[in-house]
N, C-alpha and C positions, 0 to 999 in steps of 0.2 A: 327700797333704798336704805333700810335699816341694816347696819353692819352687825356682825356677831358681837354679843355682849352689850349692845346698847339697849336701853329701856326707854329713852326719851325720843320724841319725834323731831326735835330741833335740828339734829345732825342730818336726819333723812331729808328734811326740807332744804337744808343747805345743799345737799347733793342734788336734789331735784332741780334746784335753781341753776346748777351747772350742767344739767342733762342736755345733750345735743339732739339734733333731729333723729327721731326713732328710725326712720327708714335707712339711715346710714349705719346704724348699729344693729338692726334687727338680725341680719345673718349671723352676727357674732354672739348674740345673747338669746337665740332661740333654741339652745341646747337644753338638756335636762336642767331643772331649776337650780340644784345645788351648784353646778358648774357655772351656769349663766349668771347667778347672783354674784358670785365671787368675781367673775370676769367683768361684770358691769361696774362693780365697785372699783376695780383696777382702772377701767377706762376713765372713770370720773376723776381719778387723782390728778391728772395733768390736763384735762380737757378745758379749753376756753372757747365759748360760743363765738362763731364768726357770722352770725346772722343778724347783727345789729343790736343784740341784746347786751346789756351791761349788768352781769350778776352782782356787781358791787353796789348797784342802785336798788337792789331788791330789799324789801323790809320784811323781817320775820320776827314774830313775837309769839312766845308760847307761855301759857300760864295754866297749870293744873289740867283742866278739862277742855281748854280752848286753845287752838293754834291758829294764827293768822299769817298770811303771806301775801304781800303785794309784789308780785313778780314783775320785774322790768321786762317788757317785751321788745320795744324799740322806740325810737324817737317819735314815730308816727302814731302808734297806738298806745303808747304810755305803759300803763300797768294793768295787770289782770289780778283780781282779788281772789284769794282762796281762804276759806273758812273751814276748819276741821274741828268738830266738837263731838262729844260723846253724850250718852243719855243722861249722865249726871248733870252736865251743863244745860242740856235741853230742859230737864225737869225744873231747874232753877230759873230758867229764862224761856218759858214756853212761847211767848209772843215773838221774841227775837229769833228763836230757833225756827218757828213757822215762817217768819219773814225771810230768813236766809234760805230756807228750803224752797220757798216760792221764787226768790231771786235766782236760784239755781236753774229754774225752769223758764222764767220769764223776767225780763228787765223792768217792766212797767207794773208797779203795784196796783194801779187803778184799772187795768185792763181786765175785763171779764170774759173775753173771747178765748177760745182754745185754738191755739195755732203754734207753729214751730217757734222755737226759742228766739231766733233773731229776726222773725218776720215783722214787718212794719204793722203797727196797730191801726193806722189811719183808716 
């Protein structure tokens, strides 16, 4: 989602926030990468999601080695959290990085069972 000449991730996250259902666009963006990348960026210029999402309610914060996005999904499910960090941030915050990596696999920090991500722990 990064456009040519960009070095920061914030603009790419803004584009990701406007991204539509992949199954609708897949035929158009499955060509060779250079063409598909430019075409995908053009598709995003005027796209407005019609699936209950409100991109204006998404929160994006970027700071050095950490980017966070609370992407608005819809009124029923609320927001989905995204955390993107590099090894510099992880080395400075090892416990938080480990916790976020664990959360990416399982929502319950006290569960010791190995099972699918959204499976009930009961």
